[in-house]
N, C-alpha and C positions, 0 to 999 in steps of 0.2 A: 839550354842543359848547362852548361859551366856556371852561368847564374846560380844555380839552385843545389851547384854543387856543397859539397860537406864540409872541404875545403878549404877555409875562407880565404888562402892565400890564390887561390883560384877565382872564386867571388869574384875576389876586388879586380882581379886581370879583366874577367868578363865585366863589373862595371867602366873601368876604365874603355875596353875594346863598345857599351853602346853605347857611350855617352863621348861619341864622337863624330866631327864632321862626317863621315864619310857613312853614319848611322842615321842620321837627319830623312827624316822625310820613309825610315823602314816599319812596316806595320810593327807593333808593337813597344817598340824601342821605350820608347813612354811610359808609356802602362810599368815598363820595367823599371826603368829608373826609379821612378818613384815609389815600388815597390825598397829596391834597396836600397834608400833613402832611410827605411825602420829596421835594417837589418844585424839583426842580434851584435853585431862585430863591427866596433868604430870605423879602424880601415876602410872597410867596403862600407860603411856611412857616410866617408866623410871622400869619398871616390867617385859618391853617386852624388852629393850637396856638388860638387867642383866643377863634375863635367858634363851634369846634367844641364847644361847654359848653352853646350855645343849644337844642342837638340832644337836650338831659335821654334822652341812651343813653348805657348804663353801656360802650356797644364801646367810646365812646373814652378811657378810660381806660387802656388799658393800653397805647397807643401817647403818649400824654404822658405817663406814668409811668417809660416808657421815655430818655423825654428829660431828662426833671428827673431822672433820676439818671447823664447823661451830664454831666459836666463842658466838657465840649468844646461841649458844647448850652449853655452858659449864655445866651446872646444870645437863645435860645428859654423861656429857666423863666418873665419875665414872661407871657405872654401863652399858656402852657401852666396856672401857676398862676391863671390870670383865667380859662381852662374849669373849672376842679378845684370851684374857688370858687362860680361857677354848679352845677355841678352837686350839690353838698354844704350850699352858703348860701344862694345865691340870691340873691344882695341885688338888689334893694328889694322881686324880690313874697312873699322866703320860702314858694316852693311847693317845688320841687326835694328832693328825699333819699336821698343815694347815696351808704349806706356805702361804695364801692367808692371812689368819688372821696377821702370824706371823709380815705381811710385811706391812699392814695397820697401825700396834704397830708402830713400828719402823718411817713411815711415821707421825704418832702421837708428837713420841717422839720427831723429826724436826722441825716441826710444826711453825713459823715463820710469822707473830712476836710477841713475846712472853707479856706479863701483866702477873699484880697480879691473874689475874683467869686463864690462857694459858697459859705454860698444867696445867692442872688444878693436885691437889695433890693429889687428891683421886685417878686419873685415871693412877700417877707414884705409888703410894701403892699398886696400882693390880698387877701390874708389880715388883716390893718389895716384897712382899707377897706368890705371887704364887711358889718360886723356890726353891726348898730342894734338898737332898742328902740324898744317898742312891741304894737299886736295882733299884727300881724302875724309879727313875731318871736316872740312871747310862743308861740300858736299852732303856728307851726313849729318851737319846742322841742319839743312834747308827741308830735310824728311822727318828726323827728328824735334815736330814742333813741340814738342811737352820737355823740349829741354831747355833750364833756365838754372847756370849757373850759381844764382843768388840763393834758390833752395838747393842747393849742395853749399855755399856757405853757409849761410844764417846757422841751423846747428852745429858747424863749428864755433861760431861762438859762446852759445850756449856749452857745449861742451867745455870750455876752457876756463870759460866761466864755475864751472863745476868742482869746490875740492874735493869730490868722491871719486875721479877720475886718476888712472894710473897715466905716469908720467909719460910712456911709450903712444897712447890713445893721445895726451897731449902734444908731443912731437909730432904726432904725423896730423891734427886738426892742423896746426903749424901751417905743414908742407901743400897741405887740402886749400885751404886759403889761398896760398902763396899762387899755388896751379889755376884756380877755376879764377879768384876773387878779383877786387882792382887794388890800384896801388893803396889807395886810401882806408879799403877797407883792410889791408895789412899790417898799416902802417898806426891803424886804431888797437890792433892785437898785444904791443905792453903793456898798456895802462888794463887792459882785462887782465891780463897771468897776473899780472903784480898785487892787482886786487883783488884774486882770485881762492886766497888766502890757501891754495894746495900747496901740501908740503914739500911737494917737489918741483916747485913754482920756477927757480934756476932751474934745472934742468931743461926748462923748457922753454925758457929764456935764454939759455945757449944754444937753442937748434932757431931759435925765433933770429939770434943774433946773427947765426952763420946765413939764413935763409939769406936775410936784410942785404949782407954782406956781398951777396952772388948778384 
């Protein structure tokens, strides 16, 4: 009932409560969170997109992917990617293994045409911040047979070659290669950035040099 309330603040609270670990498996939650992705209020929509991944149900992937493939909905791309990474990478627990969500993530990272807004730096940041190390991650990799770091790294090269991308997206792409790629792949980025023709390439190179020093 709260999720249908006329007050947007109440609907927003309801979206957060529905998209919650404790709501996983509860009848009607998946259907309602998908409906809330189309709410008239942007804050409610963002909460629905951001929290849907907690339900660990592949039915939320299609409407999330639809928003990600729409450049006019770029404001929602970060929250959308937040849910996708919960579904296939599930930091820090590393229990979920949704290949469908993984494929939707790769499709977004390959999306063209790019612009100052697309891909959203906040969406790339979700991919960067969700990977970890340790026993849980190692055990997860044994189950997540779809996971191939190169599939994440390769789109970063194309992003960095594109002169149209925003500099924050570019610097975040550098960090993704550092985290997911090999040292050889990371070392090759300098020449790519220098040859990109991006007007903000100096900013991107500064971050590259910082990452190289760590």
